C-alpha positions as CSV (number, residue, x, y, z in Angstrom):
1,M,115.8,90.3,112.7
2,D,114.0,87.9,115.3
3,E,110.0,88.8,115.7
4,T,110.3,91.1,118.4
5,E,112.2,93.8,115.9
6,K,110.1,92.5,113.4
7,L,106.5,93.8,115.6
8,L,108.2,96.8,116.6
9,L,109.2,98.2,113.6
10,Q,105.8,97.2,112.6
11,V,104.7,99.6,115.4
12,K,106.6,101.9,114.2
13,D,105.7,102.1,110.4
14,T,102.3,101.6,111.2
15,S,102.1,105.2,113.6
16,E,103.9,107.0,111.4
17,I,101.2,106.6,108.6
18,M,98.5,106.9,110.9
19,L,100.0,110.4,111.7
20,D,100.4,111.1,107.5
21,L,96.1,110.0,107.6
22,A,95.4,111.9,110.4
23,Y,97.1,114.9,109.0
24,S,95.7,114.6,105.1
25,S,92.2,114.3,106.9
26,L,92.4,117.6,108.4
27,I,93.6,118.9,105.1
28,F,91.3,117.3,102.8
29,S,88.1,117.2,105.5
30,D,87.8,114.1,104.6
31,R,85.5,111.3,107.3
32,E,86.4,107.9,105.3
33,I,90.6,108.8,106.1
34,A,89.4,109.4,109.3
35,D,88.0,106.0,109.5
36,E,90.6,104.0,108.1
37,V,93.0,105.9,111.2
38,L,91.0,104.4,113.6
39,L,90.8,101.7,112.4
40,L,95.1,101.5,112.0
41,A,94.9,102.6,115.6
42,D,92.6,99.4,116.6
43,Y,95.9,97.6,114.5
44,V,98.5,99.2,116.6
45,K,96.9,98.5,119.9
46,E,97.0,94.6,118.9
47,L,99.9,94.5,117.9
48,N,101.9,96.0,121.1
49,S,99.6,93.7,123.1
50,Q,101.5,90.7,121.0
51,L,104.8,92.8,121.3
52,E,104.4,92.9,125.0
53,E,103.4,88.5,125.4
54,I,106.4,87.9,123.5
55,V,108.4,90.1,125.7
56,I,107.4,89.1,129.1
57,E,108.1,85.5,127.3
58,R,111.1,85.7,126.6
59,V,112.4,87.9,130.0
60,S,110.8,84.5,132.3
61,R,113.4,82.7,129.4
62,D,116.8,85.1,129.2
63,K,116.3,86.9,132.2
64,D,117.1,90.1,130.3
65,L,115.3,93.0,132.2
66,N,116.8,95.9,130.9
67,R,116.6,94.6,126.9
68,A,112.5,93.5,127.5
69,I,112.0,97.3,130.2
70,T,113.9,99.0,126.0
71,Y,111.1,97.6,123.8
72,I,108.5,97.9,125.9
73,R,108.4,101.8,126.3
74,L,109.4,102.6,122.6
75,S,106.2,100.4,121.6
76,R,104.2,102.4,124.3
77,A,106.1,105.8,123.2
78,M,104.8,105.0,119.5
79,E,102.2,104.0,120.2
80,D,101.7,107.3,121.7
81,I,102.3,109.0,118.4
82,A,98.6,107.1,117.0
83,D,97.0,108.2,119.9
84,S,98.0,111.4,118.7
85,A,97.0,110.4,115.2
86,E,93.5,109.5,116.5
87,K,93.0,112.8,118.0
88,I,93.3,114.1,114.8
89,A,91.3,112.1,113.2
90,D,88.9,112.3,115.7
91,V,88.5,116.2,115.1
92,V,87.5,115.0,111.9
93,L,85.0,112.6,113.0
94,R,83.2,115.2,115.2
95,D,83.6,117.8,112.2
96,I,85.0,120.6,114.8
97,K,85.5,122.9,112.2
98,V,89.5,124.1,111.9
99,H,90.8,127.4,111.1
100,P,92.3,127.1,107.3
101,V,95.5,128.9,108.9
102,L,96.1,125.2,111.1
103,A,95.6,123.1,107.1
104,E,97.3,126.0,105.7
105,S,100.3,126.0,108.2
106,I,100.4,121.5,107.4
107,L,100.5,122.5,104.2
108,E,103.4,124.8,104.0
109,S,105.8,123.0,106.8
110,G,109.0,121.3,104.8
111,T,107.0,118.8,104.4
112,S,103.6,118.7,102.4
113,I,101.1,115.7,102.2
114,A,99.2,115.6,98.7
115,R,96.1,113.3,97.2
116,E,95.8,113.0,93.4
117,V,93.8,110.6,91.4
118,I,95.7,108.5,88.9
119,A,94.7,109.2,85.0
120,P,94.5,106.6,83.0
121,G,96.9,108.3,80.9
122,S,99.4,108.8,83.2
123,V,103.2,107.6,83.5
124,L,102.3,106.6,86.6
125,A,99.4,104.5,85.1
126,G,100.6,100.7,85.4
127,T,103.3,100.9,86.9
128,R,105.4,100.2,90.1
129,L,106.5,102.1,91.9
130,R,110.1,101.1,92.0
131,E,109.8,101.6,88.8
132,T,108.5,105.4,88.6
133,S,111.6,106.8,89.8
134,L,108.8,109.2,92.2
135,A,110.7,109.2,95.2
136,T,114.2,109.1,93.9
137,D,113.2,112.0,90.8
138,T,110.2,113.9,92.7
139,G,111.1,113.7,96.3
140,W,106.9,112.4,96.5
141,F,107.0,109.2,98.5
142,V,103.3,107.5,97.9
143,I,102.1,106.4,101.9
144,V,98.6,105.0,100.9
145,V,97.3,103.6,97.5
146,K,93.2,103.6,97.6
147,R,91.9,101.4,95.1
148,G,87.9,101.7,95.6
149,Q,87.3,100.5,98.6
150,K,90.5,99.1,99.3
151,W,93.0,100.9,100.9
152,I,96.8,99.6,100.5
153,I,99.0,101.1,103.2
154,G,102.9,101.9,103.1
155,P,102.9,100.3,99.3
156,D,106.0,99.3,98.8
157,G,108.3,98.4,95.7
158,E,106.6,96.2,93.7
159,A,102.9,98.0,94.2
160,V,101.3,98.5,90.3
161,L,99.4,102.3,90.4
162,E,96.6,101.7,88.6
163,P,94.7,104.5,86.7
164,G,91.7,105.8,88.6
165,D,93.7,104.9,91.8
166,T,93.8,107.6,94.4
167,I,97.3,108.0,96.4
168,F,98.4,110.1,99.4
169,A,102.1,111.5,98.9
170,R,104.4,112.7,101.2
171,G,107.2,115.2,99.4
172,P,108.4,118.9,98.8
173,L,106.0,121.8,98.2
174,E,108.6,122.5,95.3
175,S,107.8,119.6,93.4
176,R,104.2,119.6,94.3
177,G,103.1,120.8,90.5
178,H,104.9,118.3,89.2
179,L,103.6,115.4,91.6
180,C,100.5,117.3,90.0
181,R,100.8,117.1,86.1
182,L,102.9,114.0,86.7
183,C,99.3,111.9,88.4
184,R,97.7,114.2,85.5
185,G,98.9,112.9,82.5
186,R,99.8,116.7,81.7
187,T,103.7,115.5,81.6
188,Q,105.8,112.7,80.8
189,Q,108.4,114.0,82.1
190,V,108.9,111.9,85.7
191,Q,112.2,113.8,86.9
192,F,111.6,117.1,88.0
193,V,113.3,120.2,87.0
194,P,113.6,123.2,89.5
195,D,112.6,126.7,88.2
196,P,116.4,128.2,88.7
197,S,114.3,131.9,90.2
198,G,114.1,128.8,93.8
199,E,110.3,129.4,93.5
200,P,108.2,126.3,94.9
201,D,106.4,125.0,91.7
202,L,102.9,124.8,92.4
203,R,101.1,124.6,88.6
204,C,99.2,122.3,87.9
């Protein structure tokens, strides 16, 4: 993977995380999360500027105009996603009241967003994400970890969850209650077992 592709991947990943955070800020009416979205928006713009400089330099050397146009169009499309996330966060920062039905519709969509604090007695505490099997066994992916004033955006498998960490995760509504119990130390079993009735597990 060359430098251009790496930058493009960074723009894509950051834009997607921005959208998740923007929805989280809306659901939880959290100005701090909304502020983080705006900071990431500046980061995406910076990445795109770097990408365009490299593409222009490369096209002058390789004369591959079609490839250059493709890269720039992709980066602009992903910047549009980042701009949308920024607009959602702006609603929170301007204290515009959102109808409860809107937040509820986000929560009830195919994918839910959760915010949980890792309790000292949680089986997840002190464990690397890849060792928790959280994504595999529950369907929940940790997209952001907040540790004190530090934000860990898009943590990789080596990231260790510590007691007191606030996590933002994306996953299916059917196992939302199980995630809650795991984080709060109310169960030591990571594997989610669906209810035979097919009803979502919302009990924490």
